[in-house]
Backbone as a printed PyTorch tensor [residue, N CA C, xyz], in Angstrom:
tensor([[[  1.9490,   6.5510, -15.2860],
         [  2.2000,   5.2350, -14.7290],
         [  0.8690,   4.5570, -14.4160]],

        [[  0.7080,   3.3650, -14.9110],
         [ -0.5080,   2.6010, -14.6470],
         [ -0.3260,   1.7670, -13.3890]],

        [[ -1.3920,   1.6260, -12.6460],
         [ -1.3970,   0.7930, -11.4480],
         [ -2.1030,  -0.5030, -11.7940]],

        [[ -1.4660,  -1.5970, -11.4670],
         [ -2.0610,  -2.8990, -11.7530],
         [ -2.7450,  -3.4240, -10.5010]],

        [[ -4.0150,  -3.7660, -10.6430],
         [ -4.7810,  -4.3660,  -9.5540],
         [ -5.0300,  -5.8160,  -9.9260]],

        [[ -4.6390,  -6.6980,  -9.0230],
         [ -4.8450,  -8.1290,  -9.2430],
         [ -6.0720,  -8.5810,  -8.4670]],

        [[ -6.9120,  -9.3590,  -9.1330],
         [ -8.1080,  -9.9010,  -8.4890],
         [ -7.9280, -11.3990,  -8.3460]],

        [[ -8.1550, -11.9010,  -7.1370],
         [ -7.9990, -13.3270,  -6.8780],
         [ -9.2610, -13.8430,  -6.1910]],

        [[ -9.8540, -14.8760,  -6.7700],
         [-11.0090, -15.5180,  -6.1300],
         [-10.5100, -16.3230,  -4.9420]],

        [[-11.2020, -16.1970,  -3.8280],
         [-10.8820, -16.9540,  -2.6250],
         [-12.0580, -17.8820,  -2.3450]],

        [[-12.0060, -19.1390,  -2.8500],
         [-13.1330, -20.0600,  -2.7100],
         [-13.6060, -20.1740,  -1.2570]],

        [[-14.9150, -20.0030,  -1.0930],
         [-15.5220, -20.1040,   0.2240],
         [-15.3700, -18.8480,   1.0680]],

        [[-14.5940, -17.8760,   0.5890],
         [-14.3590, -16.6430,   1.3610],
         [-14.9080, -15.4310,   0.6340]],

        [[-14.4420, -15.2110,  -0.6010],
         [-14.8470, -14.0310,  -1.3730],
         [-13.8270, -13.7000,  -2.4390]],

        [[-13.4450, -12.4230,  -2.5170],
         [-12.5290, -11.9540,  -3.5490],
         [-11.4780, -11.0620,  -2.8990]],

        [[-10.2480, -11.1760,  -3.3760],
         [ -9.1560, -10.3300,  -2.9020],
         [ -8.6670,  -9.4690,  -4.0640]],

        [[ -8.5560,  -8.1560,  -3.8240],
         [ -7.9850,  -7.2190,  -4.7900],
         [ -6.6900,  -6.6830,  -4.2020]],

        [[ -5.5910,  -6.8170,  -4.9250],
         [ -4.2830,  -6.3680,  -4.4550],
         [ -3.6700,  -5.3930,  -5.4400]],

        [[ -2.8710,  -4.4930,  -4.8840],
         [ -2.0390,  -3.6430,  -5.7270],
         [ -0.6980,  -3.4850,  -5.0480]],

        [[  0.3370,  -3.2450,  -5.8660],
         [  1.6720,  -2.9920,  -5.3490],
         [  1.9310,  -1.5100,  -5.5270]],

        [[  2.2620,  -0.8300,  -4.4210],
         [  2.5030,   0.6140,  -4.4690],
         [  3.8600,   0.8990,  -5.1020]],

        [[  4.0860,   2.1650,  -5.4280],
         [  5.3640,   2.5820,  -6.0090],
         [  6.5190,   2.2870,  -5.0540]],

        [[  6.2460,   2.2780,  -3.7510],
         [  7.2940,   1.9850,  -2.7690],
         [  7.5240,   0.4780,  -2.6030]],

        [[  6.7390,  -0.3400,  -3.3160],
         [  6.9250,  -1.7830,  -3.2670],
         [  6.0470,  -2.5090,  -2.2580]],

        [[  5.2100,  -1.8020,  -1.5260],
         [  4.3160,  -2.4430,  -0.5600],
         [  3.1000,  -3.0270,  -1.2680]],

        [[  2.6900,  -4.1930,  -0.8410],
         [  1.4950,  -4.8310,  -1.3790],
         [  0.3540,  -4.5450,  -0.4210]],

        [[ -0.7510,  -3.9880,  -0.9580],
         [ -1.9330,  -3.6330,  -0.1830],
         [ -3.1210,  -4.3380,  -0.8300]],

        [[ -4.0220,  -4.8240,  -0.0080],
         [ -5.1690,  -5.5200,  -0.5660],
         [ -6.4470,  -5.2500,   0.1940]],

        [[ -7.5440,  -5.5800,  -0.4630],
         [ -8.8540,  -5.5360,   0.1630],
         [ -9.4880,  -6.8990,  -0.0900]],

        [[ -9.8740,  -7.5560,   0.9950],
         [-10.5860,  -8.8250,   0.8830],
         [-12.0590,  -8.5300,   1.1220]],

        [[-12.8820,  -8.8460,   0.1280],
         [-14.3250,  -8.6780,   0.2510],
         [-14.9200, -10.0670,   0.4610]],

        [[-15.4400, -10.2820,   1.6560],
         [-15.9980, -11.5790,   2.0190],
         [-17.3890, -11.7480,   1.4040]],

        [[-17.8060, -12.9810,   1.2540],
         [-19.1180, -13.2630,   0.6720],
         [-20.2440, -12.6600,   1.4970]],

        [[-20.0300, -12.4830,   2.8000],
         [-21.0770, -11.9080,   3.6530],
         [-21.0580, -10.3780,   3.6350]],

        [[-20.1700,  -9.7770,   2.8110],
         [-20.1150,  -8.3260,   2.6770],
         [-19.0380,  -7.6650,   3.5150]],

        [[-18.4710,  -8.3810,   4.4660],
         [-17.4040,  -7.8140,   5.2880],
         [-16.1770,  -7.5100,   4.4270]],

        [[-15.4500,  -6.4510,   4.7770],
         [-14.2420,  -6.0890,   4.0550],
         [-13.0780,  -6.0070,   5.0290]],

        [[-11.9050,  -6.4460,   4.5790],
         [-10.6800,  -6.3170,   5.3630],
         [ -9.6410,  -5.5980,   4.5110]],

        [[ -9.0090,  -4.6060,   5.1010],
         [ -7.8640,  -3.9450,   4.4840],
         [ -6.6350,  -4.7200,   4.9460]],

        [[ -5.7950,  -5.1550,   3.9970],
         [ -4.6620,  -6.0120,   4.3350],
         [ -3.3690,  -5.3800,   3.8300]],

        [[ -2.3790,  -5.3070,   4.7290],
         [ -1.0200,  -4.9220,   4.3520],
         [ -0.1930,  -6.1950,   4.4240]],

        [[  0.4560,  -6.5380,   3.3190],
         [  1.1550,  -7.8080,   3.2400],
         [  2.5890,  -7.7050,   3.7220]],

        [[  3.1160,  -8.8210,   4.1990],
         [  4.5000,  -8.9480,   4.6370],
         [  5.4090,  -8.7140,   3.4300]],

        [[  6.4580,  -7.9140,   3.6190],
         [  7.3890,  -7.6250,   2.5150],
         [  8.0600,  -8.8890,   1.9870]],

        [[  8.3390,  -9.8430,   2.8780],
         [  9.0640, -11.0520,   2.4780],
         [  8.1610, -12.1480,   1.9370]],

        [[  6.8780, -12.1180,   2.3070],
         [  5.9350, -13.1550,   1.8650],
         [  4.6450, -12.4880,   1.4060]],

        [[  4.4780, -12.3080,   0.0820],
         [  3.3100, -11.5830,  -0.4270],
         [  1.9670, -12.2600,  -0.1490]],

        [[  1.9800, -13.4890,   0.3330],
         [  0.7270, -14.1590,   0.6700],
         [  0.3940, -14.0660,   2.1550]],

        [[  1.3300, -13.5490,   2.9630],
         [  1.1000, -13.4410,   4.4050],
         [  0.7420, -12.0050,   4.7560]],

        [[ -0.3630, -11.8490,   5.4340],
         [ -0.7930, -10.5190,   5.8450],
         [ -0.0260, -10.0630,   7.0720]],

        [[  0.6080,  -8.9040,   6.9800],
         [  1.2960,  -8.2790,   8.1070],
         [  0.2700,  -7.6690,   9.0510]],

        [[ -0.7010,  -6.9480,   8.4350],
         [ -1.7500,  -6.2630,   9.1850],
         [ -3.0730,  -6.5370,   8.4860]],

        [[ -4.0840,  -6.9080,   9.2510],
         [ -5.4200,  -7.1550,   8.7110],
         [ -6.3800,  -6.2830,   9.5050]],

        [[ -7.0300,  -5.3310,   8.8150],
         [ -7.9150,  -4.3850,   9.4880],
         [ -9.3440,  -4.5920,   8.9870]],

        [[-10.2140,  -5.1640,   9.8210],
         [-11.6240,  -5.3000,   9.4090],
         [-12.2590,  -3.9110,   9.3120]],

        [[-13.0720,  -3.6880,   8.2870],
         [-13.7450,  -2.4080,   8.0750],
         [-15.2560,  -2.6040,   8.0430]],

        [[-15.9680,  -1.7790,   8.8020],
         [-17.4200,  -1.7690,   8.7020],
         [-17.7930,  -1.0940,   7.3830]],

        [[-19.0650,  -1.1790,   6.9920],
         [-19.5030,  -0.4990,   5.7750],
         [-19.2280,   0.9970,   5.8520]],

        [[-19.5240,   1.6020,   7.0010],
         [-19.2980,   3.0430,   7.1690],
         [-17.8150,   3.3830,   7.0770]],

        [[-16.9660,   2.5520,   7.6620],
         [-15.5210,   2.8040,   7.6060],
         [-14.9880,   2.6620,   6.1880]],

        [[-15.4490,   1.6410,   5.4680],
         [-15.0120,   1.4550,   4.0870],
         [-15.4540,   2.6310,   3.2200]],

        [[-16.6850,   3.0850,   3.4320],
         [-17.1980,   4.2370,   2.6790],
         [-16.4090,   5.4980,   3.0110]],

        [[-16.1130,   5.7070,   4.2910],
         [-15.3500,   6.8850,   4.7070],
         [-13.9470,   6.8560,   4.1120]],

        [[-13.3100,   5.6910,   4.1180],
         [-11.9740,   5.5710,   3.5440],
         [-12.0010,   5.8530,   2.0420]],

        [[-12.9970,   5.3200,   1.3530],
         [-13.1300,   5.5810,  -0.0850],
         [-13.3510,   7.0680,  -0.3510]],

        [[-14.1860,   7.7120,   0.4730],
         [-14.4410,   9.1410,   0.3150],
         [-13.1760,   9.9580,   0.5510]],

        [[-12.4200,   9.6040,   1.5900],
         [-11.1830,  10.3270,   1.8920],
         [-10.2060,  10.1980,   0.7250]],

        [[-10.0290,   8.9870,   0.2370],
         [ -9.1010,   8.7800,  -0.8740],
         [ -9.5930,   9.4830,  -2.1400]],

        [[-10.9050,   9.4210,  -2.3890],
         [-11.4510,  10.0960,  -3.5760],
         [-11.3090,  11.5960,  -3.4970]],

        [[-11.6160,  12.1690,  -2.3450],
         [-11.5160,  13.6250,  -2.1830],
         [-10.0800,  14.0880,  -2.2900]],

        [[ -9.1490,  13.3720,  -1.6280],
         [ -7.7570,  13.8180,  -1.6820],
         [ -7.1920,  13.6580,  -3.0810]],

        [[ -7.6140,  12.6230,  -3.8030],
         [ -7.1640,  12.4390,  -5.1730],
         [ -7.6740,  13.5620,  -6.0610]],

        [[ -8.9660,  13.8890,  -5.9200],
         [ -9.5400,  14.9540,  -6.7340],
         [ -8.8560,  16.2920,  -6.4380]],

        [[ -8.6480,  16.5970,  -5.1490],
         [ -8.0090,  17.8630,  -4.8010],
         [ -6.5650,  17.8910,  -5.2760]],

        [[ -5.8860,  16.7520,  -5.2310],
         [ -4.5180,  16.6770,  -5.7580],
         [ -4.4860,  16.9240,  -7.2590]],

        [[ -5.4660,  16.3590,  -7.9690],
         [ -5.5350,  16.5900,  -9.4160],
         [ -5.8220,  18.0530,  -9.7130]],

        [[ -6.6940,  18.6810,  -8.9210],
         [ -6.9690,  20.1000,  -9.1190],
         [ -5.7330,  20.9400,  -8.8340]],

        [[ -4.9590,  20.5640,  -7.8330],
         [ -3.7270,  21.2900,  -7.5420],
         [ -2.7520,  21.1590,  -8.6970]],

        [[ -2.6990,  19.9580,  -9.2890],
         [ -1.8390,  19.7650, -10.4670],
         [ -2.2750,  20.6500, -11.6200]],

        [[ -3.5830,  20.7720, -11.8180],
         [ -4.0880,  21.6660, -12.8650],
         [ -3.7060,  23.1080, -12.5670]],

        [[ -3.7670,  23.4750, -11.3070],
         [ -3.4190,  24.8340, -10.9110],
         [ -1.9810,  25.1460, -11.3020]],

        [[ -1.0710,  24.1880, -11.0960],
         [  0.3250,  24.4050, -11.4370],
         [  0.5140,  24.5020, -12.9440]],

        [[ -0.3200,  23.8260, -13.7110],
         [ -0.1980,  23.8460, -15.1620],
         [ -0.7940,  25.1060, -15.7670]],

        [[ -1.7760,  25.6820, -15.1410],
         [ -2.4750,  26.8390, -15.7080],
         [ -2.0700,  28.0920, -14.9320]],

        [[ -1.2420,  28.9130, -15.5650],
         [ -0.7400,  30.1260, -14.9050],
         [ -1.9070,  31.0020, -14.4630]],

        [[ -1.8630,  31.4430, -13.2150],
         [ -2.8690,  32.3640, -12.7170],
         [ -4.1060,  31.7030, -12.1450]],

        [[ -4.2820,  30.3880, -12.3520],
         [ -5.4530,  29.7090, -11.8010],
         [ -5.1160,  29.1570, -10.4260]],

        [[ -6.0380,  29.3230,  -9.5120],
         [ -5.8800,  28.8400,  -8.1570],
         [ -7.0430,  27.9310,  -7.8010]],

        [[ -6.8320,  27.1040,  -6.8000],
         [ -7.8950,  26.2430,  -6.2700],
         [ -8.0400,  26.5760,  -4.7970]],

        [[ -9.2780,  26.6970,  -4.3420],
         [ -9.4980,  27.0330,  -2.9400],
         [-10.7480,  26.3220,  -2.4480]],

        [[-10.7440,  25.9940,  -1.1670],
         [-11.9260,  25.4170,  -0.5270],
         [-12.5610,  26.5030,   0.3300]],

        [[-13.8460,  26.7350,   0.1180],
         [-14.5680,  27.7860,   0.8400],
         [-15.7360,  27.1440,   1.5740]],

        [[-15.7720,  27.3440,   2.8820],
         [-16.8390,  26.7730,   3.7130],
         [-18.0750,  27.6700,   3.6690]],

        [[-19.2490,  27.0500,   3.6190],
         [-20.5110,  27.7960,   3.6310],
         [-20.9580,  27.9250,   5.0910]],

        [[-20.9230,  29.1430,   5.6470],
         [-21.3430,  29.3060,   7.0490],
         [-22.8620,  29.1880,   7.1740]],

        [[-23.3150,  28.8660,   8.3850],
         [-24.7580,  28.7550,   8.6280],
         [-25.4650,  30.0680,   8.3450]],

        [[-24.7410,  31.1790,   8.4340],
         [-25.3290,  32.4980,   8.2010],
         [-25.3890,  32.8790,   6.7190]],

        [[-24.8700,  32.0220,   5.8480],
         [-24.8670,  32.3380,   4.4130],
         [-26.2940,  32.4670,   3.8880]],

        [[-26.5440,  33.4830,   3.0690],
         [-27.8720,  33.6130,   2.4720],
         [-28.1760,  32.5060,   1.4600]],

        [[-27.1600,  31.6900,   1.1220],
         [-27.3730,  30.6290,   0.1320],
         [-27.6580,  29.2620,   0.7420]],

        [[-27.6750,  29.1420,   2.0740],
         [-28.0380,  27.8670,   2.7020],
         [-29.4700,  27.5400,   2.2780]],

        [[-29.6470,  26.3530,   1.6930],
         [-30.9650,  25.9310,   1.2150],
         [-31.2940,  26.4310,  -0.1830]],

        [[-30.4010,  27.2190,  -0.7650],
         [-30.6530,  27.7680,  -2.1080],
         [-29.8100,  27.0250,  -3.1340]],

        [[-30.1400,  27.2720,  -4.4000],
         [-29.4800,  26.5810,  -5.5060],
         [-28.1570,  27.2550,  -5.8880]],

        [[-27.2130,  26.4400,  -6.3380],
         [-25.9380,  26.9570,  -6.8210],
         [-26.1770,  27.9930,  -7.9120]],

        [[-27.1050,  27.7410,  -8.8000],
         [-27.3990,  28.6730,  -9.8950],
         [-27.8350,  30.0440,  -9.4130]],

        [[-28.4270,  30.1080,  -8.2130],
         [-28.8530,  31.3990,  -7.6610],
         [-27.6750,  32.3260,  -7.3810]],

        [[-26.4860,  31.7460,  -7.1660],
         [-25.3100,  32.5690,  -6.8520],
         [-24.8150,  33.3330,  -8.0810]],

        [[-25.0430,  32.7610,  -9.2620],
         [-24.4950,  33.3030, -10.5140],
         [-22.9920,  33.5420, -10.3660]],

        [[-22.3300,  32.6970,  -9.5630],
         [-20.9130,  32.8720,  -9.2290],
         [-20.0170,  32.8900, -10.4630]],

        [[-20.1940,  31.9620, -11.3790],
         [-19.3140,  31.9190, -12.5540],
         [-19.5110,  33.1540, -13.4160]],

        [[-20.7450,  33.5610, -13.6180],
         [-21.0350,  34.7460, -14.4300],
         [-20.4590,  36.0010, -13.7850]],

        [[-20.5830,  36.1000, -12.4670],
         [-20.1670,  37.3100, -11.7560],
         [-18.6730,  37.3760, -11.4620]],

        [[-18.0020,  36.2030, -11.3680],
         [-16.5990,  36.2100, -10.9360],
         [-15.6440,  35.5230, -11.9050]],

        [[-16.1670,  34.7770, -12.8780],
         [-15.3760,  33.9390, -13.7890],
         [-14.6810,  32.7950, -13.0660]],

        [[-15.0350,  32.5210, -11.8260],
         [-14.5190,  31.3690, -11.0940],
         [-15.5880,  30.2700, -11.1170]],

        [[-15.1390,  29.0330, -11.0730],
         [-16.0750,  27.9040, -11.1660],
         [-16.0810,  27.0720,  -9.8960]],

        [[-17.2800,  26.7230,  -9.4340],
         [-17.4450,  25.7790,  -8.3400],
         [-17.4140,  24.3950,  -8.9810]],

        [[-16.3250,  23.6450,  -8.7260],
         [-16.1260,  22.3710,  -9.4100],
         [-16.5070,  21.1620,  -8.5620]],

        [[-16.6790,  21.3640,  -7.2590],
         [-17.0750,  20.2550,  -6.3880],
         [-17.5870,  20.8270,  -5.0750]],

        [[-18.3460,  19.9970,  -4.3670],
         [-18.8030,  20.3350,  -3.0260],
         [-18.4960,  19.1320,  -2.1400]],

        [[-17.8810,  19.4050,  -0.9910],
         [-17.5990,  18.3700,  -0.0110],
         [-18.6480,  18.5100,   1.0850]],

        [[-19.4150,  17.4460,   1.2920],
         [-20.4900,  17.4700,   2.3000],
         [-20.3180,  16.2420,   3.1770]],

        [[-19.9810,  16.4880,   4.4330],
         [-19.6960,  15.4090,   5.3750],
         [-18.6630,  14.4850,   4.7460]],

        [[-19.0170,  13.2460,   4.4470],
         [-18.0520,  12.3090,   3.8600],
         [-18.2800,  12.1270,   2.3640]],

        [[-19.0630,  12.9760,   1.7500],
         [-19.4290,  12.8320,   0.3460],
         [-18.7580,  13.9150,  -0.4990]],

        [[-18.3210,  13.5250,  -1.6870],
         [-17.7810,  14.4690,  -2.6520],
         [-18.7850,  14.5620,  -3.7960]],

        [[-19.2960,  15.7630,  -4.0420],
         [-20.2160,  15.9760,  -5.1560],
         [-19.4270,  16.7060,  -6.2280]],

        [[-19.0070,  15.9680,  -7.2500],
         [-18.2060,  16.5530,  -8.3220],
         [-19.1250,  17.2130,  -9.3420]],

        [[-18.6950,  18.3320,  -9.8570],
         [-19.4200,  19.0670, -10.8960],
         [-20.8920,  19.2550, -10.5540]],

        [[-21.1990,  19.8980,  -9.4250],
         [-22.6120,  20.0960,  -9.0800],
         [-23.3070,  20.9520, -10.1300]],

        [[-24.5480,  20.6100, -10.4540],
         [-25.2700,  21.3780, -11.4740],
         [-25.9740,  22.5720, -10.8290]],

        [[-26.5260,  23.4610, -11.6320],
         [-27.1390,  24.6810, -11.1010],
         [-28.2960,  24.4490, -10.1340]],

        [[-28.8980,  23.2510, -10.1370],
         [-30.0170,  22.9840,  -9.2240],
         [-29.5460,  22.4600,  -7.8640]],

        [[-28.2440,  22.2140,  -7.7260],
         [-27.6890,  21.7230,  -6.4680],
         [-27.9780,  22.7170,  -5.3520]],

        [[-28.4670,  22.2310,  -4.1900],
         [-28.7960,  23.1070,  -3.0550],
         [-27.7210,  23.0030,  -1.9770]],

        [[-27.2420,  24.1550,  -1.5310],
         [-26.2290,  24.2300,  -0.4880],
         [-26.8210,  23.9480,   0.8840]],

        [[-25.9640,  23.4100,   1.7690],
         [-26.2980,  23.2320,   3.1750],
         [-25.2040,  23.8910,   4.0020]],

        [[-25.5500,  24.3370,   5.1950],
         [-24.5480,  24.9060,   6.1030],
         [-23.4550,  23.8650,   6.3270]],

        [[-22.2160,  24.2960,   6.2810],
         [-21.0930,  23.3930,   6.4870],
         [-20.5410,  22.7870,   5.2170]],

        [[-21.2500,  22.9390,   4.0890],
         [-20.6930,  22.4770,   2.8220],
         [-19.3740,  23.1990,   2.5860]],

        [[-18.4520,  22.5050,   1.9430],
         [-17.1950,  23.1310,   1.5370],
         [-17.1650,  23.0740,   0.0160]],

        [[-17.1210,  24.2500,  -0.6120],
         [-17.0920,  24.2960,  -2.0740],
         [-15.6460,  24.3670,  -2.5370]],

        [[-15.3410,  23.6520,  -3.6120],
         [-14.0280,  23.6970,  -4.2300],
         [-14.1730,  24.5940,  -5.4550]],

        [[-13.4040,  25.6790,  -5.4520],
         [-13.5310,  26.7020,  -6.4810],
         [-12.2090,  26.8280,  -7.2380]],

        [[-12.2950,  26.9810,  -8.5570],
         [-11.1220,  27.2010,  -9.3930],
         [-11.2920,  28.5400, -10.0910]],

        [[-10.2460,  29.3720, -10.0390],
         [-10.2910,  30.6690, -10.7050],
         [ -9.0950,  31.5220, -10.3330]],

        [[ -9.1590,  32.7840, -10.6730],
         [ -8.1160,  33.7280, -10.3010],
         [ -8.2910,  34.1140,  -8.8360]],

        [[ -7.2870,  34.7620,  -8.2620],
         [ -7.4010,  35.2180,  -6.8690],
         [ -8.6210,  36.1130,  -6.7070]],

        [[ -8.8240,  37.0170,  -7.6430],
         [ -9.9660,  37.9350,  -7.5950],
         [-11.2870,  37.1570,  -7.6750]],

        [[-11.3360,  36.1560,  -8.5420],
         [-12.5420,  35.3390,  -8.6800],
         [-12.8550,  34.5410,  -7.4270]],

        [[-11.8220,  33.9530,  -6.8240],
         [-12.0220,  33.1800,  -5.5940],
         [-12.5230,  34.0800,  -4.4680]],

        [[-11.9180,  35.2620,  -4.3590],
         [-12.3720,  36.2150,  -3.3370],
         [-13.8210,  36.6210,  -3.5780]],

        [[-14.1910,  36.7700,  -4.8470],
         [-15.5660,  37.1320,  -5.1900],
         [-16.5530,  36.0490,  -4.8020]],

        [[-16.2210,  34.7910,  -5.0750],
         [-17.1060,  33.6800,  -4.7030],
         [-17.2330,  33.6030,  -3.1880]],

        [[-16.1160,  33.7670,  -2.4900],
         [-16.1510,  33.7410,  -1.0230],
         [-17.0870,  34.8190,  -0.4830]],

        [[-17.0090,  36.0080,  -1.0440],
         [-17.8710,  37.1240,  -0.6080],
         [-19.3420,  36.8240,  -0.9250]],

        [[-19.5940,  36.2930,  -2.1050],
         [-20.9700,  35.9670,  -2.4980],
         [-21.5750,  34.9620,  -1.5140]],

        [[-20.8370,  33.8920,  -1.2350],
         [-21.3760,  32.8190,  -0.3860],
         [-21.5290,  33.2500,   1.0710]],

        [[-20.7310,  34.2060,   1.5170],
         [-20.7850,  34.6240,   2.9240],
         [-21.7680,  35.7490,   3.1660]],

        [[-21.8830,  36.7010,   2.2010],
         [-22.6090,  37.9340,   2.5020],
         [-23.6870,  38.3250,   1.5030]],

        [[-23.5440,  37.9220,   0.2710],
         [-24.4010,  38.4550,  -0.7880],
         [-25.8630,  38.0890,  -0.5840]],

        [[-26.7220,  39.0320,  -0.7300],
         [-28.1630,  38.7850,  -0.5940],
         [-28.7170,  38.3510,  -1.9410]],

        [[-29.1330,  37.0760,  -2.0910],
         [-29.6080,  36.5940,  -3.3800],
         [-30.8950,  37.2640,  -3.8290]],

        [[-31.6400,  37.8370,  -2.9220],
         [-32.8970,  38.4650,  -3.2860],
         [-32.7790,  39.9860,  -3.4490]],

        [[-31.5920,  40.5080,  -3.0980],
         [-31.4300,  41.9570,  -3.1010],
         [-30.9530,  42.4480,  -4.3770]]])
């Protein structure tokens, strides 16, 4: 199913982007010429009248985009999990005590050692999709791993306890 987004120029104000959800609700974002953004929920009976208008700061707009992007990506990974027998998706937090804090993803050799893949890293409000081997971990990062139960357990053990220099 394709989602249609309508763009409307608002002379003297900015641009409005609207979409109609599967449930029939109209949702929009008004981007003002000065950079301000408003999230708008429209009245069911009058698609031009805003029921709710929520001004968003830059940080709030970025956080909302990150939340929607992360949940969409994780939902897509869950869908893949259901399609591929035996594959699981798991989020593994990197503790401050991990020997890999400050080290590169490639140093873990996780895929080679476990056949599981680190497909994304969630850091604060940022989603880093498909991190490359030079990506450096920080305490509190949450890695999204795809693999078998045994592979996921192996990656979890590597990130929590394995000595990269040993």
